[in-house]
C-alpha positions as CSV (number, residue, x, y, z in Angstrom):
1,M,256.3,271.3,-28.7
2,G,257.1,267.9,-27.1
3,S,259.2,265.3,-28.9
4,A,256.3,262.8,-29.2
5,K,254.1,265.4,-30.9
6,E,256.9,266.4,-33.2
7,Q,257.4,262.8,-34.2
8,M,253.7,262.4,-34.8
9,L,253.6,265.4,-37.0
10,H,256.6,264.2,-38.9
11,E,255.0,260.8,-39.5
12,E,251.8,262.5,-40.7
13,A,253.8,264.6,-43.1
14,A,255.6,261.4,-44.3
15,T,252.2,259.8,-45.0
16,A,251.1,262.9,-46.9
17,V,254.2,262.6,-49.0
18,G,253.5,258.9,-49.5
19,E,250.0,259.7,-50.6
20,E,251.3,262.2,-53.2
21,I,253.8,259.7,-54.5
22,C,251.0,257.1,-54.8
23,V,248.9,259.6,-56.8
24,R,251.9,260.3,-59.1
25,A,252.5,256.6,-59.6
26,G,248.8,255.9,-60.3
27,V,248.3,253.7,-57.3
28,L,245.9,256.1,-55.6
29,S,243.5,258.6,-57.2
30,P,241.0,261.0,-55.6
31,C,237.3,260.6,-55.9
32,P,236.3,263.5,-58.3
33,Q,233.4,264.4,-56.0
34,H,234.8,264.0,-52.5
35,N,238.6,264.1,-52.6
36,E,238.6,260.7,-50.8
37,M,241.6,258.7,-51.9
38,L,240.9,255.5,-53.8
39,L,243.2,252.5,-54.6
40,S,243.3,252.3,-58.3
41,T,242.0,248.9,-59.6
42,G,244.8,246.7,-60.9
43,S,247.5,249.2,-59.9
44,D,251.1,248.1,-59.5
45,L,252.0,248.9,-55.9
46,V,255.7,248.4,-56.7
47,S,255.6,251.4,-59.0
48,A,254.9,253.7,-56.0
49,Y,258.0,252.3,-54.1
50,K,260.2,252.7,-57.2
51,L,259.1,256.3,-57.6
52,A,259.7,256.9,-53.9
53,S,263.2,255.6,-54.2
54,A,263.9,257.6,-57.3
55,L,262.6,260.8,-55.6
56,V,264.9,260.2,-52.6
57,R,267.9,259.4,-54.8
58,D,267.3,262.5,-56.9
59,R,266.7,264.6,-53.8
60,D,263.4,265.8,-55.0
61,P,261.9,268.7,-53.0
62,L,258.8,266.6,-52.2
63,V,260.9,264.3,-50.0
64,R,263.3,266.8,-48.6
65,G,263.7,266.3,-44.8
66,F,262.8,262.6,-45.0
67,S,264.9,259.5,-45.0
68,H,264.4,256.8,-47.6
69,R,262.8,254.6,-44.9
70,E,260.4,257.4,-43.8
71,V,259.3,257.9,-47.4
72,T,258.7,254.3,-48.1
73,D,256.9,254.0,-44.7
74,G,254.8,256.9,-45.8
75,V,253.9,255.1,-49.1
76,K,252.9,252.0,-47.1
77,A,250.8,254.1,-44.7
78,A,249.1,255.8,-47.6
79,I,248.2,252.5,-49.3
80,E,247.0,250.9,-46.1
81,G,245.0,254.0,-45.1
82,N,243.2,254.1,-48.4
83,P,242.3,250.5,-49.3
84,A,238.9,251.1,-51.0
85,E,238.6,250.9,-54.8
86,E,235.3,252.7,-54.7
87,C,234.3,255.9,-52.8
88,T,232.5,255.1,-49.6
89,H,231.2,258.7,-49.1
90,P,227.5,258.4,-47.9
91,S,226.2,260.6,-50.7
92,H,226.9,257.7,-53.2
93,Y,224.2,255.7,-51.4
94,D,221.4,258.4,-51.3
């Protein structure tokens, strides 16, 4: 596998880790019907970054293989990639 593809897969994995951290911190939550991730209304985004830092510091298995920067970049990507507070799945509009 080429270096660029490996880097892309590593970044995707970091975003998945960031998404899980956001769920644990209460910043993101899945739509109960569609598994689409939603930004929790009134959530404190800082809590996700604090949790990320704690997981890296404590060498939690979730973040194994990632640097602190990669984990916080993953949190940022997860938040930016899931900006909706309401599910946008078409079935909600039938």
